[in-house]
C-alpha positions, 0 to 999 in steps of 0.5 A: 266121346264119338265125334264122327257126327259133328261137322265143323265148318271154318271160315277163312277170311278174317278168321285164319287169313289176314284179308283185312290187312291185305286189302288195306295194303292193296288200297293204301289204307293206314291200318295203324291210324288210330281212328281207322283201326278203331273204326275197323274194329267196330264196323269191319268195313274197309270200304268206308275208308276208300274214295271209290268204295266197294268198286275201288276195293274189288278192282284193285284186288282183281287186278292182282289175280290169284296171287293176291288170295294165295299170298294172304298171311296167316294169323299167329293163331291160325294153325292152332285153330285148324289143328285143334278142330281137326283133332275134335272131329274128322269131319272138318271143312273150310267153308268160304265165300268167293268174290265174283271174280274166278281168281278168287276161288282159285286163289283160295284153293291155292292158299288152302293147299299151301298152308294146310296140305289140301284139307277138305274145303267148300266154296260158296256164298250160301253157307247156311245150306250147310246148316244141320243140327250137328253142324258148327260154323265158325265165322267172323260175319255176323249176318252169316252166323245168324242165317246159319243158326236160323237154318238149324245149325250152330255157329260161333262168331269169331272176333274181329282180327284187330281186336285179337291182335291188339289184345282187346280180346284174349285169344285164350278166352276165345279158344275156351268159349269155342271149345265149350260151345262145341262140347255142348253141341257134341253132347246134344248130338249124342243125347239126341241119338239115344232118345231117337233109339229109345 
């Protein structure tokens, strides 16, 4: 099957890097408190557990600089996911949204180079601008997934990382669902090309 026309775009934070874990550590939030962890699984909003909210979160992260971003941990499934997607299509890119601080973009690039040897990447908040009938976004943000689809792309909503780590959701089932979705987009793209030619 020709996969060269399929563009696969992979989010970083929360999908292959442990952003929530690092943010919790930086801000002194106990992720092993059962109530906090359950709330994070439902809302994925660490700001709910900070006295200063969003302002405190970003001030703490920005103070630590580029090393905060370049030092984010991989998940146990991260390498497998990236290598599998690269094997499916040569048109693979990381697609990640930066914060307003310049340390963020620089740290993300350093992180990609450190773990994935400079694989192609795109950095920008408006992920939907990359949407097309043959593009697939894998992201854990519901709003970004919805907007990508609204603009003509395909998207796969990655589960909340703590639900995967705690075994609430089976990672093998997630990989199977993702593979089926990608296969369908590939097939639809091939059929569409033949219909245009005919």
